[in-house]
N, C-alpha and C positions, 0 to 999 in steps of 0.2 A: 505495500499498499504507501503510495507515495501523495505528499502533502506540499501546497508551494503557500508560503504564510505570509501574508504581508501585512506589515502595521499601518496604515490609513488614518485619515481625516476622517475622509468619507468614502463610503462603496455603493453603488447599487447596480443589480440587474433588469435587464428589460426583456419582455417576453413581448412579440406582440404588438409594441408601443404603451405598453405597460407596466411600471416596476413592481418587480414580483417581490422583491427583496432590497433592504437599505439599513445602513447602518452611518453611525457617527464615527466618533470615533473608536477604535479597535482593528481586527480583524478578520482580513478577505483573507480565508481557507480556499484554495482548487485542490481539490479531491479527487485521488485517481486510481480505483479498487482494481489489484491484479488477478489475476487468473490464480488460482488458491492461495489468496490470501483467507487468514483464518483469525477468528476470535482475539488470538495475541495482536496479531497486527495493529485491529483496528483498536482494542487496548492501551497499544503503544502509541497509537497517533493522537488519542482521542485526551489522555494523559499528558503528552509534548504539549498540543495549541492550548489545551487551559491553562498550562502551570507555567511554560514555556516567558522567561521574564527575559520579555524584548523592547518594554516599557519604560522609557526614565525616571527613575526618582529626583529629591529634589538636589540632589549632590553630580543631574547628569549624568548618572551611570545608567545603562538599562538593567534594572534591578528588579523589574514590577511586572506580574502577570497582566493580562487583559482583566481578569478580574481584579486585582487590586485597583486599579484604576477606573472601573465601573463604564467600562467599555463591552462591544458584545462582537456577534460574531456574522458575518456571514458568507454561508458555506456553498460553493458550488461544486457541483461535478462535475472530472475531467476526464472523461476516461482519457485524453491527446496524452497524459501526464504517463502514461505506460508505451510508448507509440516507443519504437525502436529505430533507429537512423542510423547500424552499424554498418549496413549492406545498402547501397545505394543513397538517393537523393528521398525516395519516396518513402514517406514513414510505415512502417508495419506494426498495426494493433494488435494484435492471433493474442498477446500476453494482457490486453487488457479482458477482465472477466467477463463472464457473459451480463448482458443489461439487468434481468434480475436478480442476478444475486451482486450486481452492483449496485444496485436502487437500494438493494434491501441493507446491504453496508452502509451506503449511506445515509440513509435513515435513521441508520440504530448510531451513525456518529452525527448525524445532529440531532436524536434523544439525549446520546451520552452527556452532549455539549450541555442544554440543560437540564439535566440530573445534575451535574457540576454543580450549579447555580446564575449560567450563561445565558444573556438572552440572544435568541437562533433567528437569523433572516435566511432563507434560501432561492436560489436559482431554482426553474423546475428541470425534472429531470428527463434528459434525450430532448428536449426543445433547444434551437438555438436563440442564443441567449448574447447581446449586448452589458458586457460588464465594463463598468465603471469605474475610475478610482484615484485620489489621491494617496499615493503611498509616501508617509512620512517617516522622512531620514536619509534615503529609501532605505528600509529597514526588507529583506527576504530574505524566508529563509528555507531551506528544500530540506524536508523530513522524507525517509524509506527506510520503514521497515523492515528492510530484510539486509539495513545495516546494522543491524542494532551489534552494542560491543559489550 
């Protein structure tokens, strides 16, 4: 499972000219579910996203989590994070989980973040989405559950 986590001042997702999810200060999380991902992968990503200390404290150090700063999460499912470009120039997406599996994990990710006490807004699974954001920092972190240390 992969997640691209961006610290944002604001972000929104639009589908068919309607905003489906919008946050102010918080995180934009693009989530890619791969074939073979397990509950362990999901728990790892939820724990990291909800607890990652990438917001500045009063001393200017990245010491605070999204929850600490009263922020929210905008979660967007993105199978293209599982793309493989090692061979040729056209990405292969065969490593991405089947849509029904990916959607189930995506919904569980959203639920897990909410259970951690965070407000979560979403995109629309399998829809063509326009994602707009103001990345603060910029701070962008790549999480990959297959690279557990």
